[in-house]
N, C-alpha and C positions, 0 to 999 in steps of 0.2 A: 481479848486484850483487856488489861485493866482500864477502868473508866478514865476518860481523859481528864487531866488536871484543869481545874478552872483557871482561866487566864494564863494558859501555858505559853502563849506567844509572848506575854510579858516577861516570863522567866527567861526565854531565849534572848529577848532584847536586852535584859540586864546582863546576861553572860557576855553578849557582844559589846555592850557599853563598858563593862569592866575588863574586857579582854581576858576573860576567864576561860580561854580555849584549852582543849586537850592536845597535848603534844603528839606528833606522829610516833615517837618512841613508845609512849604509853598506849596509844591506840594499837600499835602492832603487837606489843607484848601482852596486852590484856584483851581488848575488845575484839581483836582478830580471832582469838580462841573462842570467844562467845559466838561470833558469827559462824565459824566453821562447825561448831557443835549444833547450832540451830539448823544449819543447812542439812546436815546429815539426819538429824531427828525428823525434820520436815519431809525429807525424801522417803524415809521409812514409813511414816504415817500416810503420805500421799499414795504410796504403792498399794497399801491395803484398802485405803478409801476408794481408789480407782477400781479395784477388784471387787469392792463391795463385800469383803470378807473380814472376819474378826482378826484383830491384831494378835498374833501368837504371844503367849506369855513371855517367852524368851526375848521377843522383840520389844515388848513393853518394858522389860527389865533393861534392855539396851538403851531405849529412849531415856529411861530414868538415870542410867549411868551418864549419859550426855548432859542431863540436867545437873548432875553432881559436878561435872567439869565446869559448867556455866556458873554454878554457885560459888565454886572456888575462885574462878576468874573474876566474878562480881565482887567477892570479898577483897581480892587483890586490887581491883579497880578503884574501890573507895578507900583503900589503904595502900597507895602505890609505893610507899616507902618500904614495904615488906615483901615486894615481889621477888620470889626466888628464881632468878634467871642467871644467865652468864654474868660474870662480875662486871664487865664493862657496861653492859646494858643496864644492870641494876643501878650502877652509879649515875648514869645519865638520867634514868627515869626518876630516881630519887631527887636529883638536883633540880630537874626541870618541872616536875609535877608533884612536888611533895604535898601540896594542898590543892584539892579540886575545888572549883567554885561551888558555893553552897547550893546553887540552883542545879548544878550538874548532879550533885549528891542527891538532891531531892528527886530529880527525874529518874535517876538510876534506882533509887530505893522504891519509888512508886511503881514503875513499870516492871523492872526485872524482879524486884522482890516479890510483888504481888502475883505476877504471872508464874514465877517459879513455884511459889507456894501452891497455887491452884493446880498446876500441872502435876506436881508431886503428890498432891492429895488424890487427884483422880486416878493416877496410875497406882499409887500405893493402896488405895481402897480396894482395887481389884486383885492386885498381887497378894495382898494379905488374906484373901479369901480363896482357898484352893478350888472351890466349886464354881467360882465366878469366871466369866470370860468377858473380853472387851466386846463392845457393840459398836456399830457404825456411828451411832449418836455420840458415844463417848470419844471415839477416835477423832471425830470431826471437831468436837469441843477442844480436845488437846491440840489438834492441828491449828485451829483458829488462834489459840494462845501462842503457839510457836510462831505463826505468821505475824501476829501482833508484835511480838518481840523483835522480829526481823524488821518490821516497819519502823519501830521505835529506834533501833540502832541506825537505820538508814537516815532517819531524821536527825538523830543526835550527831552523826558524822557530818551531815550537810551543814548543820548550824554551829557546831562547836570544834570541829577539827581544825587545828592551827596549821593552815597551809602556808600562810605568809606569802601567798602568791595569788593574784586575782584570777589567773587562768585556771588554777587548781580549784578555786572556790566555785567558778562557773562549772568546771568539770564535775565537782561533787554534786551540784544541784541537778545537772543533767543526768548523772548516774542514778540519782534518786528517782527522777521521772521515769527513766528506763526500767528501774526495778518495779515501780508501781504498775507500769504498763505490762510488764512480763507477768506480774502476779495476776492482773485482770484476765490475761489471755489463758493462763495455765491453771487457774484455781478450779477445783471440782465444784465447790459451793461458795458463792460470794456475791454479796450485794455490791454491784459495781459503782453505784452512785458516789459513795464516800471516797473511793479510791480515785475516781475520775476527777472529783473536785480537788483532792490533794495533789494529784499530778498537775492540774492546771495552776494551782497556787505556786508550786515549786517552779514550774516553767516561767511564770510571771516574775518570780524573784530572780531567776537566772537572766531573764531578758533585762531586768532593771540593772543588774550588775554590768551587763554588756553595754547598756545605754550610758551608765556612769563612766565606763572606761572610754567610750567614744567621745563623750562630752569633755572629759578631762583632756583627751588628746587634742580635741578641737580648740580648747581654751589655751592649751600650751603652745 
């Protein structure tokens, strides 16, 4: 995964302060495609890593094809006014999310932009040389980048998706915790410490939301 942005928490706090959230329409139209492509690419890589065998060149090309889908969706995500979708959805997305918050753009550009570039370079470097094959080391590096992007999208959803509903915000937080725990249990190679700490932090945030809801009810 791309290096963590310094003072990243401050960026998310500014998004929340400015109410620069991502609408459900834009998330479904754009970021859902990114998540789906990352999931499939990750499963392909995990299959060969678990077997301890080289990724076949045709499967490497397939992973790169999914990265191209992500690249296009990423371009649409930072330019939501040009999303080529059904007319009605296009109108809604353009009206509701014509401008993304500057911090959302910064986060997207840093994580998705840098990781896509790194993944495409690693795959392309091998595919461009007919005599070369994928190694377990390279496959693991690519998989780590893919998993990093999935983690980023989980965090982005948790912090910026405009649910407009407290119960949905709590659900988003708990969904992220579940995703982190699933990753820790199923990952072939992973230092668990950072993921455990992230899961704990998100769980604390979810509990704070619940506490705020209870206190508001008690005060009312």
